[in-house]
C-alpha positions as CSV (number, residue, x, y, z in Angstrom):
1,M,11.9,23.5,69.1
2,A,13.6,22.9,72.4
3,S,15.8,25.8,73.5
4,N,18.6,23.5,74.7
5,L,20.0,20.4,73.1
6,H,19.8,18.7,76.5
7,D,16.0,19.2,76.5
8,L,15.8,17.0,73.4
9,P,15.9,13.2,73.3
10,D,19.4,11.7,73.0
11,S,18.9,11.1,69.3
12,P,16.2,11.9,66.7
13,C,15.9,8.1,66.1
14,I,12.4,6.6,66.4
15,G,13.5,3.1,65.5
16,V,12.3,3.2,61.9
17,C,15.6,3.3,60.1
18,S,15.7,3.3,56.3
19,T,19.3,4.4,55.7
20,L,20.3,1.1,54.2
21,F,18.1,2.0,51.2
22,D,17.6,5.8,51.4
23,D,20.0,8.7,51.5
24,V,17.9,10.3,54.2
25,C,16.2,8.2,56.9
26,K,12.4,8.3,56.6
27,G,12.1,7.8,60.4
28,C,14.3,10.6,61.7
29,G,15.3,12.7,58.7
30,R,19.1,12.3,59.2
31,T,21.5,11.2,56.5
32,A,23.2,7.8,56.8
33,G,26.4,9.7,57.8
34,E,24.7,11.7,60.5
35,V,23.1,8.5,61.9
36,S,26.4,6.5,61.9
37,N,28.4,9.4,63.4
38,W,25.8,10.8,65.8
39,V,27.7,9.7,69.0
40,F,30.9,11.5,67.7
41,L,29.2,14.8,66.9
42,S,29.6,17.9,69.0
43,D,26.6,19.5,70.7
44,Q,26.7,22.3,68.1
45,E,26.7,19.8,65.2
46,K,23.8,17.9,66.8
47,R,21.8,21.1,67.3
48,A,22.3,22.0,63.7
49,I,21.0,18.6,62.6
50,W,18.0,18.9,65.0
51,T,17.2,22.4,63.6
52,R,17.4,21.2,60.0
53,I,15.2,18.1,60.4
54,E,12.6,20.0,62.5
55,H,12.5,22.7,59.9
56,E,12.1,20.2,57.1
57,G,9.4,18.3,59.0
58,T,9.3,15.5,56.5
59,A,10.5,12.6,58.7
60,M,8.0,10.3,60.4
61,R,9.2,11.8,63.7
62,F,7.5,15.1,62.8
63,R,4.4,13.9,60.9
64,N,1.0,13.2,62.3
65,D,0.4,10.3,59.9
66,K,3.0,8.0,61.5
67,L,2.6,4.3,60.9
């Protein structure tokens, strides 16, 4: 995990969005609300989301078997 939010990409998005059909995006691991409000979140809120999705590790972003 990056030690600083600014060491991470601008967003966890990998361009494989499934939030129209899923509660949690299969590409990045964020909820639809997190995706749609990302630009309005504080650095602390973004860091908390990054930490959670990295810990879960279930999104395509973190798997070795990406499509």
